[in-house]
N, CA, C and O atoms as CSV, one atom per row, in Angstrom:
chain,resi,resn,atom,element,x,y,z
A,1,MET,N,N,0.915,-1.097,-0.028
A,1,MET,CA,C,-0.104,0.049,-0.017
A,1,MET,C,C,0.788,1.407,0.044
A,1,MET,O,O,1.580,1.592,0.968
A,2,SER,N,N,0.617,2.271,-0.927
A,2,SER,CA,C,1.433,3.313,-1.140
A,2,SER,C,C,1.116,4.395,-0.167
A,2,SER,O,O,-0.025,4.441,0.293
A,3,LYS,N,N,2.011,5.272,0.192
A,3,LYS,CA,C,1.718,6.326,1.016
A,3,LYS,C,C,0.844,7.380,0.109
A,3,LYS,O,O,1.084,7.513,-1.091
A,4,ASP,N,N,-0.274,8.177,0.833
A,4,ASP,CA,C,-0.946,9.071,0.217
A,4,ASP,C,C,0.126,10.262,-0.192
A,4,ASP,O,O,0.818,10.799,0.673
A,5,PRO,N,N,0.201,10.632,-1.621
A,5,PRO,CA,C,1.067,11.916,-1.923
A,5,PRO,C,C,0.654,13.060,-1.424
A,5,PRO,O,O,1.496,13.943,-1.260
A,6,LEU,N,N,-0.742,13.303,-1.068
A,6,LEU,CA,C,-1.199,14.415,-0.581
A,6,LEU,C,C,-0.650,14.652,0.781
A,6,LEU,O,O,-0.423,15.836,1.030
A,7,ASN,N,N,-0.392,13.814,1.693
A,7,ASN,CA,C,0.165,14.042,2.940
A,7,ASN,C,C,1.356,14.947,2.894
A,7,ASN,O,O,1.545,15.699,3.850
A,8,ARG,N,N,2.163,14.950,1.895
A,8,ARG,CA,C,3.236,15.857,1.914
A,8,ARG,C,C,3.054,17.244,1.762
A,8,ARG,O,O,3.957,18.050,1.987
A,9,TYR,N,N,1.738,17.609,1.329
A,9,TYR,CA,C,1.273,18.921,0.970
A,9,TYR,C,C,0.543,19.550,2.001
A,9,TYR,O,O,0.409,20.774,2.016
A,10,LEU,N,N,0.030,18.764,2.922
A,10,LEU,CA,C,-1.076,19.182,3.941
A,10,LEU,C,C,-0.664,20.510,4.619
A,10,LEU,O,O,-1.496,21.416,4.665
A,11,ASP,N,N,0.527,20.675,5.132
A,11,ASP,CA,C,0.721,21.795,5.807
A,11,ASP,C,C,0.927,23.118,4.890
A,11,ASP,O,O,0.665,24.229,5.349
A,12,CYS,N,N,1.371,22.955,3.681
A,12,CYS,CA,C,1.414,23.922,2.554
A,12,CYS,C,C,-0.200,24.293,2.399
A,12,CYS,O,O,-0.683,25.399,2.643
A,13,ILE,N,N,-0.823,23.287,2.003
A,13,ILE,CA,C,-2.378,23.628,1.655
A,13,ILE,C,C,-2.964,24.282,2.753
A,13,ILE,O,O,-3.778,25.158,2.461
A,14,ALA,N,N,-2.746,24.068,3.969
A,14,ALA,CA,C,-3.524,24.851,5.300
A,14,ALA,C,C,-2.963,26.108,5.176
A,14,ALA,O,O,-3.747,27.048,5.298
A,15,ALA,N,N,-1.593,26.404,4.925
A,15,ALA,CA,C,-0.928,27.722,4.929
A,15,ALA,C,C,-1.843,28.558,3.701
A,15,ALA,O,O,-2.404,29.642,3.856
A,16,CYS,N,N,-1.820,27.815,2.582
A,16,CYS,CA,C,-2.292,28.596,1.501
A,16,CYS,C,C,-3.840,29.021,1.603
A,16,CYS,O,O,-4.291,30.077,1.159
A,17,ASN,N,N,-4.536,28.081,2.223
A,17,ASN,CA,C,-5.962,28.242,2.633
A,17,ASN,C,C,-6.112,29.444,3.492
A,17,ASN,O,O,-6.944,30.301,3.193
A,18,ALA,N,N,-5.397,29.553,4.486
A,18,ALA,CA,C,-5.359,30.637,5.383
A,18,ALA,C,C,-4.916,31.931,4.845
A,18,ALA,O,O,-5.301,32.998,5.323
A,19,CYS,N,N,-4.105,31.837,3.848
A,19,CYS,CA,C,-3.630,33.016,3.186
A,19,CYS,C,C,-4.691,33.698,2.342
A,19,CYS,O,O,-4.904,34.910,2.313
A,20,VAL,N,N,-5.405,32.636,1.575
A,20,VAL,CA,C,-6.395,33.072,0.774
A,20,VAL,C,C,-7.537,33.916,1.643
A,20,VAL,O,O,-7.922,35.017,1.250
A,21,VAL,N,N,-8.000,33.352,2.758
A,21,VAL,CA,C,-8.816,33.847,3.652
A,21,VAL,C,C,-8.490,35.415,4.063
A,21,VAL,O,O,-9.254,36.374,3.956
A,22,ALA,N,N,-7.283,35.401,4.510
A,22,ALA,CA,C,-6.554,36.648,4.949
A,22,ALA,C,C,-6.619,37.802,3.966
A,22,ALA,O,O,-6.997,38.944,4.227
A,23,CYS,N,N,-6.171,37.311,2.732
A,23,CYS,CA,C,-5.871,38.240,1.662
A,23,CYS,C,C,-7.430,38.763,1.122
A,23,CYS,O,O,-7.694,39.923,0.807
A,24,GLN,N,N,-8.129,37.916,1.107
A,24,GLN,CA,C,-9.554,38.160,0.673
A,24,GLN,C,C,-10.196,39.206,1.710
A,24,GLN,O,O,-10.781,40.202,1.284
A,25,HIS,N,N,-10.081,38.975,2.953
A,25,HIS,CA,C,-10.495,39.917,3.926
A,25,HIS,C,C,-9.837,41.058,3.988
A,25,HIS,O,O,-10.542,42.047,4.185
A,26,CYS,N,N,-8.538,41.247,3.864
A,26,CYS,CA,C,-7.732,42.350,3.732
A,26,CYS,C,C,-8.083,43.336,2.617
A,26,CYS,O,O,-8.151,44.554,2.780
A,27,ALA,N,N,-8.296,42.704,1.493
A,27,ALA,CA,C,-8.820,43.389,0.212
A,27,ALA,C,C,-10.091,43.876,0.417
A,27,ALA,O,O,-10.171,45.044,0.036
A,28,ALA,N,N,-11.170,43.414,0.894
A,28,ALA,CA,C,-12.370,43.817,1.132
A,28,ALA,C,C,-12.391,44.855,2.185
A,28,ALA,O,O,-13.191,45.787,2.108
A,29,SER,N,N,-11.453,44.732,3.286
A,29,SER,CA,C,-11.544,45.744,4.351
A,29,SER,C,C,-10.810,47.010,3.822
A,29,SER,O,O,-11.158,48.135,4.179
A,30,CYS,N,N,-9.861,46.804,3.024
A,30,CYS,CA,C,-9.044,47.928,2.347
A,30,CYS,C,C,-10.001,49.008,1.450
A,30,CYS,O,O,-9.908,50.233,1.381
A,31,LEU,N,N,-10.924,48.117,0.811
A,31,LEU,CA,C,-11.901,48.885,0.067
A,31,LEU,C,C,-13.045,49.486,0.655
A,31,LEU,O,O,-13.842,50.102,-0.053
A,32,GLN,N,N,-13.213,49.360,1.953
A,32,GLN,CA,C,-14.018,50.113,2.745
A,32,GLN,C,C,-13.313,51.298,3.625
A,32,GLN,O,O,-13.966,52.039,4.360
A,33,GLU,N,N,-11.947,51.379,3.461
A,33,GLU,CA,C,-11.322,52.406,4.001
A,33,GLU,C,C,-11.604,53.894,3.273
A,33,GLU,O,O,-11.817,53.981,2.063
A,34,PRO,N,N,-11.579,54.978,4.117
A,34,PRO,CA,C,-11.702,56.274,3.386
A,34,PRO,C,C,-10.546,56.741,2.394
A,34,PRO,O,O,-10.675,57.497,1.430
A,35,ASP,N,N,-9.512,56.185,2.802
A,35,ASP,CA,C,-8.257,56.510,1.858
A,35,ASP,C,C,-7.887,55.408,1.024
A,35,ASP,O,O,-6.692,55.148,0.888
A,36,VAL,N,N,-8.884,54.639,0.373
A,36,VAL,CA,C,-8.634,53.503,-0.309
A,36,VAL,C,C,-7.627,53.857,-1.442
A,36,VAL,O,O,-6.845,52.953,-1.738
A,37,ARG,N,N,-7.526,54.994,-2.102
A,37,ARG,CA,C,-6.430,55.230,-3.065
A,37,ARG,C,C,-5.118,54.748,-2.512
A,37,ARG,O,O,-4.390,54.137,-3.294
A,38,THR,N,N,-4.759,54.912,-1.420
A,38,THR,CA,C,-3.373,54.739,-0.812
A,38,THR,C,C,-3.174,53.361,-0.643
A,38,THR,O,O,-2.055,52.868,-0.499
A,39,LEU,N,N,-4.459,52.577,-0.658
A,39,LEU,CA,C,-4.071,50.907,-0.442
A,39,LEU,C,C,-4.381,50.284,-1.842
A,39,LEU,O,O,-4.580,49.070,-1.870
A,40,ALA,N,N,-4.439,50.978,-2.974
A,40,ALA,CA,C,-4.506,50.292,-4.192
A,40,ALA,C,C,-3.408,49.163,-4.416
A,40,ALA,O,O,-3.831,48.084,-4.830
A,41,ARG,N,N,-2.326,49.269,-4.234
A,41,ARG,CA,C,-1.338,48.296,-4.425
A,41,ARG,C,C,-1.624,47.071,-3.345
A,41,ARG,O,O,-1.374,45.916,-3.688
A,42,CYS,N,N,-2.065,47.313,-2.251
A,42,CYS,CA,C,-2.217,46.511,-1.182
A,42,CYS,C,C,-3.426,45.433,-1.758
A,42,CYS,O,O,-3.320,44.207,-1.718
A,43,VAL,N,N,-4.489,46.123,-2.251
A,43,VAL,CA,C,-5.654,45.474,-2.887
A,43,VAL,C,C,-5.195,44.469,-3.915
A,43,VAL,O,O,-5.541,43.288,-3.937
A,44,ALA,N,N,-4.369,45.070,-4.775
A,44,ALA,CA,C,-4.085,44.332,-5.971
A,44,ALA,C,C,-3.064,43.167,-5.632
A,44,ALA,O,O,-2.997,42.110,-6.260
A,45,LEU,N,N,-2.345,43.488,-4.638
A,45,LEU,CA,C,-1.294,42.170,-4.105
A,45,LEU,C,C,-2.237,41.214,-3.497
A,45,LEU,O,O,-2.100,40.028,-3.795
A,46,ASP,N,N,-3.087,41.530,-2.764
A,46,ASP,CA,C,-4.055,40.700,-1.981
A,46,ASP,C,C,-4.786,39.677,-2.917
A,46,ASP,O,O,-4.947,38.484,-2.659
A,47,MET,N,N,-5.241,40.395,-4.148
A,47,MET,CA,C,-6.086,39.758,-5.033
A,47,MET,C,C,-5.156,38.637,-5.704
A,47,MET,O,O,-5.495,37.455,-5.749
A,48,ASP,N,N,-3.950,39.129,-6.221
A,48,ASP,CA,C,-3.069,38.242,-6.819
A,48,ASP,C,C,-2.599,37.144,-5.921
A,48,ASP,O,O,-2.412,36.028,-6.407
A,49,CYS,N,N,-2.396,37.364,-4.674
A,49,CYS,CA,C,-1.842,36.368,-3.766
A,49,CYS,C,C,-2.954,35.393,-3.508
A,49,CYS,O,O,-2.659,34.198,-3.479
A,50,ALA,N,N,-4.136,35.747,-3.326
A,50,ALA,CA,C,-5.063,35.014,-3.038
A,50,ALA,C,C,-5.412,33.872,-4.280
A,50,ALA,O,O,-5.693,32.689,-4.087
A,51,GLU,N,N,-5.330,34.457,-5.399
A,51,GLU,CA,C,-5.664,33.704,-6.746
A,51,GLU,C,C,-4.595,32.718,-6.863
A,51,GLU,O,O,-4.839,31.567,-7.224
A,52,LEU,N,N,-3.319,33.155,-6.548
A,52,LEU,CA,C,-2.166,31.946,-6.733
A,52,LEU,C,C,-2.301,31.021,-5.546
A,52,LEU,O,O,-2.136,29.809,-5.690
A,53,CYS,N,N,-2.568,31.509,-4.485
A,53,CYS,CA,C,-2.680,30.648,-3.336
A,53,CYS,C,C,-3.705,29.578,-3.602
A,53,CYS,O,O,-3.516,28.431,-3.198
A,54,SER,N,N,-4.756,29.912,-4.253
A,54,SER,CA,C,-6.015,29.064,-4.597
A,54,SER,C,C,-5.550,28.061,-5.701
A,54,SER,O,O,-5.889,26.879,-5.641
A,55,VAL,N,N,-4.756,28.556,-6.727
A,55,VAL,CA,C,-4.356,27.625,-7.784
A,55,VAL,C,C,-3.313,26.686,-7.183
A,55,VAL,O,O,-3.277,25.508,-7.540
A,56,ALA,N,N,-2.495,27.160,-6.313
A,56,ALA,CA,C,-1.542,26.236,-5.564
A,56,ALA,C,C,-2.184,24.917,-4.868
A,56,ALA,O,O,-1.827,23.742,-4.961
A,57,VAL,N,N,-3.217,25.482,-4.162
A,57,VAL,CA,C,-3.777,24.338,-3.400
A,57,VAL,C,C,-4.449,23.356,-4.321
A,57,VAL,O,O,-4.518,22.169,-4.001
A,58,ALA,N,N,-4.984,23.837,-5.534
A,58,ALA,CA,C,-5.706,22.874,-6.490
A,58,ALA,C,C,-4.620,22.153,-7.043
A,58,ALA,O,O,-4.942,20.995,-7.306
A,59,LEU,N,N,-3.435,22.437,-7.312
A,59,LEU,CA,C,-2.323,21.820,-7.898
A,59,LEU,C,C,-1.785,20.765,-6.899
A,59,LEU,O,O,-1.562,19.594,-7.206
A,60,MET,N,N,-1.610,21.278,-5.731
A,60,MET,CA,C,-1.129,20.270,-4.694
A,60,MET,C,C,-2.182,19.149,-4.489
A,60,MET,O,O,-1.778,17.987,-4.471
A,61,ALA,N,N,-3.515,19.418,-4.333
A,61,ALA,CA,C,-4.416,18.492,-4.087
A,61,ALA,C,C,-4.400,17.425,-5.195
A,61,ALA,O,O,-4.734,16.267,-4.946
A,62,GLY,N,N,-4.007,17.824,-6.429
A,62,GLY,CA,C,-4.102,16.991,-7.653
A,62,GLY,C,C,-2.716,16.229,-7.729
A,62,GLY,O,O,-2.487,15.396,-8.606
A,63,ASP,N,N,-1.759,16.596,-6.689
A,63,ASP,CA,C,-0.431,16.110,-6.856
A,63,ASP,C,C,0.246,16.402,-8.330
A,63,ASP,O,O,1.024,15.642,-8.908
A,64,SER,N,N,-0.199,17.596,-8.777
A,64,SER,CA,C,0.325,17.933,-10.034
A,64,SER,C,C,2.045,18.064,-10.163
A,64,SER,O,O,2.737,18.482,-9.234
A,65,GLU,N,N,2.472,17.722,-11.195
A,65,GLU,CA,C,4.118,17.912,-11.316
A,65,GLU,C,C,4.292,19.365,-11.415
A,65,GLU,O,O,5.444,19.756,-11.225
A,66,PHE,N,N,3.435,20.219,-11.661
A,66,PHE,CA,C,3.679,21.780,-11.635
A,66,PHE,C,C,3.537,22.394,-10.336
A,66,PHE,O,O,3.840,23.575,-10.168
A,67,ALA,N,N,3.026,21.550,-9.264
A,67,ALA,CA,C,2.751,22.119,-7.851
A,67,ALA,C,C,4.062,23.045,-7.260
A,67,ALA,O,O,3.939,24.206,-6.871
A,68,PRO,N,N,5.412,22.237,-7.279
A,68,PRO,CA,C,6.571,22.848,-6.851
A,68,PRO,C,C,6.834,24.278,-7.544
A,68,PRO,O,O,7.192,25.264,-6.899
A,69,ALA,N,N,6.655,24.274,-8.663
A,69,ALA,CA,C,6.856,25.642,-9.637
A,69,ALA,C,C,5.903,26.708,-9.208
A,69,ALA,O,O,6.227,27.875,-8.987
A,70,LEU,N,N,4.817,26.259,-9.120
A,70,LEU,CA,C,3.729,27.202,-8.828
A,70,LEU,C,C,3.911,27.554,-7.477
A,70,LEU,O,O,3.612,28.719,-7.214
A,71,CYS,N,N,4.296,26.901,-6.611
A,71,CYS,CA,C,4.633,27.149,-5.096
A,71,CYS,C,C,5.782,28.255,-4.956
A,71,CYS,O,O,5.800,29.160,-4.122
A,72,ARG,N,N,6.664,28.016,-5.871
A,72,ARG,CA,C,7.720,29.062,-5.837
A,72,ARG,C,C,7.238,30.404,-6.101
A,72,ARG,O,O,7.562,31.373,-5.414
A,73,VAL,N,N,6.346,30.462,-7.253
A,73,VAL,CA,C,5.735,31.746,-7.752
A,73,VAL,C,C,4.850,32.378,-6.450
A,73,VAL,O,O,4.913,33.557,-6.104
A,74,CYS,N,N,4.031,31.364,-5.819
A,74,CYS,CA,C,3.233,31.908,-4.846
A,74,CYS,C,C,3.971,32.312,-3.788
A,74,CYS,O,O,3.541,33.310,-3.210
A,75,ALA,N,N,5.102,31.747,-3.310
A,75,ALA,CA,C,5.965,32.370,-2.206
A,75,ALA,C,C,6.358,33.774,-2.618
A,75,ALA,O,O,6.338,34.678,-1.784
A,76,GLN,N,N,6.736,34.001,-3.949
A,76,GLN,CA,C,7.164,35.356,-4.147
A,76,GLN,C,C,6.049,36.249,-4.121
A,76,GLN,O,O,6.318,37.400,-3.775
A,77,ALA,N,N,4.855,35.991,-4.406
A,77,ALA,CA,C,3.679,36.936,-4.322
A,77,ALA,C,C,3.437,37.223,-2.763
A,77,ALA,O,O,3.291,38.338,-2.262
A,78,CYS,N,N,3.423,35.886,-2.045
A,78,CYS,CA,C,3.150,36.174,-0.702
A,78,CYS,C,C,4.095,37.118,0.025
A,78,CYS,O,O,3.705,37.823,0.956
A,79,ARG,N,N,5.371,37.113,-0.429
A,79,ARG,CA,C,6.386,37.908,0.192
A,79,ARG,C,C,6.201,39.386,-0.188
A,79,ARG,O,O,6.449,40.259,0.644
A,80,ALA,N,N,5.765,39.691,-1.444
A,80,ALA,CA,C,5.434,40.932,-1.884
A,80,ALA,C,C,4.094,41.480,-1.043
A,80,ALA,O,O,4.050,42.633,-0.617
A,81,CYS,N,N,3.175,40.668,-0.884
A,81,CYS,CA,C,2.006,40.973,-0.305
A,81,CYS,C,C,2.294,41.234,1.183
A,81,CYS,O,O,1.743,42.178,1.747
A,82,ALA,N,N,3.038,40.522,1.750
A,82,ALA,CA,C,3.438,40.604,3.347
A,82,ALA,C,C,4.031,42.017,3.472
A,82,ALA,O,O,3.678,42.869,4.288
A,83,GLN,N,N,5.026,42.137,2.498
A,83,GLN,CA,C,5.692,43.523,2.620
A,83,GLN,C,C,4.943,44.657,2.573
A,83,GLN,O,O,5.047,45.555,3.408
A,84,GLU,N,N,4.054,44.678,1.478
A,84,GLU,CA,C,2.991,45.824,1.288
A,84,GLU,C,C,2.109,45.959,2.374
A,84,GLU,O,O,1.939,47.057,2.905
A,85,CYS,N,N,1.412,44.734,2.831
A,85,CYS,CA,C,0.589,44.936,3.969
A,85,CYS,C,C,1.116,45.267,5.367
A,85,CYS,O,O,0.472,45.728,6.309
A,86,GLY,N,N,2.373,44.953,5.319
A,86,GLY,CA,C,3.129,45.257,6.695
A,86,GLY,C,C,3.433,46.779,6.880
A,86,GLY,O,O,3.871,47.231,7.938
A,87,ARG,N,N,3.178,47.510,5.810
A,87,ARG,CA,C,3.504,49.044,5.563
A,87,ARG,C,C,2.313,49.671,6.254
A,87,ARG,O,O,2.505,50.755,6.805
A,88,HIS,N,N,1.097,49.125,6.297
A,88,HIS,CA,C,-0.140,49.656,6.826
A,88,HIS,C,C,-0.360,49.447,8.118
A,88,HIS,O,O,-0.020,48.399,8.668
A,89,ASP,N,N,-0.972,50.456,8.753
A,89,ASP,CA,C,-1.195,50.486,10.399
A,89,ASP,C,C,-2.670,50.024,10.626
A,89,ASP,O,O,-3.341,50.642,11.453
A,90,ARG,N,N,-3.189,49.030,9.978
A,90,ARG,CA,C,-4.472,48.376,10.012
A,90,ARG,C,C,-4.523,47.091,10.405
A,90,ARG,O,O,-3.745,46.357,9.795
A,91,ASP,N,N,-5.362,46.455,11.441
A,91,ASP,CA,C,-5.192,45.242,11.849
A,91,ASP,C,C,-5.379,44.156,10.783
A,91,ASP,O,O,-4.726,43.113,10.816
A,92,HIS,N,N,-6.296,44.431,9.827
A,92,HIS,CA,C,-6.459,43.501,8.715
A,92,HIS,C,C,-5.280,43.451,7.728
A,92,HIS,O,O,-5.062,42.406,7.114
A,93,CYS,N,N,-4.626,44.379,7.579
A,93,CYS,CA,C,-3.406,44.392,6.736
A,93,CYS,C,C,-2.179,43.601,7.676
A,93,CYS,O,O,-1.394,42.816,7.145
A,94,GLN,N,N,-2.145,43.880,8.929
A,94,GLN,CA,C,-1.059,43.235,9.834
A,94,GLN,C,C,-1.287,41.675,9.691
A,94,GLN,O,O,-0.416,40.853,9.406
A,95,GLN,N,N,-2.727,41.405,9.963
A,95,GLN,CA,C,-3.057,39.931,10.003
A,95,GLN,C,C,-2.648,39.364,8.695
A,95,GLN,O,O,-2.010,38.312,8.645
A,96,CYS,N,N,-3.016,40.068,7.564
A,96,CYS,CA,C,-2.741,39.558,6.169
A,96,CYS,C,C,-1.271,39.325,6.004
A,96,CYS,O,O,-0.884,38.349,5.361
A,97,ALA,N,N,-0.406,40.194,6.565
A,97,ALA,CA,C,0.974,40.169,6.220
A,97,ALA,C,C,1.537,38.916,6.995
A,97,ALA,O,O,2.449,38.260,6.492
A,98,GLU,N,N,0.974,38.567,8.269
A,98,GLU,CA,C,1.460,37.379,9.043
A,98,GLU,C,C,1.080,36.222,8.183
A,98,GLU,O,O,1.974,35.443,7.852
A,99,ALA,N,N,-0.065,36.032,7.809
A,99,ALA,CA,C,-0.620,34.847,7.023
A,99,ALA,C,C,0.261,34.674,5.703
A,99,ALA,O,O,0.558,33.569,5.249
A,100,CYS,N,N,0.603,35.758,5.201
A,100,CYS,CA,C,1.350,35.801,3.780
A,100,CYS,C,C,2.805,35.327,4.200
A,100,CYS,O,O,3.408,34.569,3.439
A,101,ARG,N,N,3.365,35.731,5.334
A,101,ARG,CA,C,4.707,35.166,5.550
A,101,ARG,C,C,4.811,33.604,5.876
A,101,ARG,O,O,5.682,32.828,5.483
A,102,ARG,N,N,3.782,33.351,6.639
A,102,ARG,CA,C,3.643,31.845,6.921
A,102,ARG,C,C,3.588,31.232,5.659
A,102,ARG,O,O,4.385,30.335,5.387
A,103,CYS,N,N,2.549,31.698,4.675
A,103,CYS,CA,C,2.342,30.859,3.471
A,103,CYS,C,C,3.720,30.759,2.675
A,103,CYS,O,O,4.197,29.720,2.219
A,104,ALA,N,N,4.254,32.006,2.596
A,104,ALA,CA,C,5.681,31.893,1.876
A,104,ALA,C,C,6.649,30.932,2.315
A,104,ALA,O,O,7.328,30.240,1.556
A,105,GLN,N,N,6.691,30.911,3.650
A,105,GLN,CA,C,7.508,29.896,4.269
A,105,GLN,C,C,7.169,28.443,3.826
A,105,GLN,O,O,7.970,27.637,3.352
A,106,ALA,N,N,5.938,28.262,4.045
A,106,ALA,CA,C,5.438,26.721,3.608
A,106,ALA,C,C,5.549,26.444,2.132
A,106,ALA,O,O,5.820,25.332,1.679
A,107,CYS,N,N,5.333,27.472,1.442
A,107,CYS,CA,C,5.482,27.275,-0.155
A,107,CYS,C,C,6.997,27.054,-0.364
A,107,CYS,O,O,7.253,26.051,-1.032
A,108,GLU,N,N,7.924,27.684,0.009
A,108,GLU,CA,C,9.431,27.596,-0.113
A,108,GLU,C,C,9.664,26.160,0.230
A,108,GLU,O,O,10.157,25.379,-0.584
A,109,THR,N,N,9.271,25.782,1.557
A,109,THR,CA,C,9.593,24.482,1.985
A,109,THR,C,C,9.163,23.386,1.028
A,109,THR,O,O,9.889,22.461,0.663
A,110,MET,N,N,7.821,23.601,0.635
A,110,MET,CA,C,7.332,22.582,-0.399
A,110,MET,C,C,7.956,22.532,-1.486
A,110,MET,O,O,8.129,21.412,-1.966
A,111,ALA,N,N,8.460,23.657,-2.172
A,111,ALA,CA,C,8.995,23.657,-3.448
A,111,ALA,C,C,10.347,23.192,-3.533
A,111,ALA,O,O,10.871,22.774,-4.565
A,112,ALA,N,N,10.978,23.296,-2.232
A,112,ALA,CA,C,12.655,22.844,-2.079
A,112,ALA,C,C,12.677,21.279,-2.598
A,112,ALA,O,O,13.735,20.650,-2.618
């Protein structure tokens, strides 16, 4: 009986799913801020990061040969999003930055 290949992805899938939620919440919250123009890059990176994390989850769940390559790209997006969100003094941005840092680390580990 072979070991389920999905097991090797479980930590990364969990981190990616948490990042999707944090990024979507951050983007939605930023759009409600009175100074939304100053948060445009934050929102754009939140959306990119959430989308890449979602695709990474799908590829890992399917044990795709492309999962490691996408996880490398996902880690880059997560790092950029964490850096941008970290610049903003809002709870939702700080929570998103932390989720993105955790996801970047998990994706880098998985892709190695």
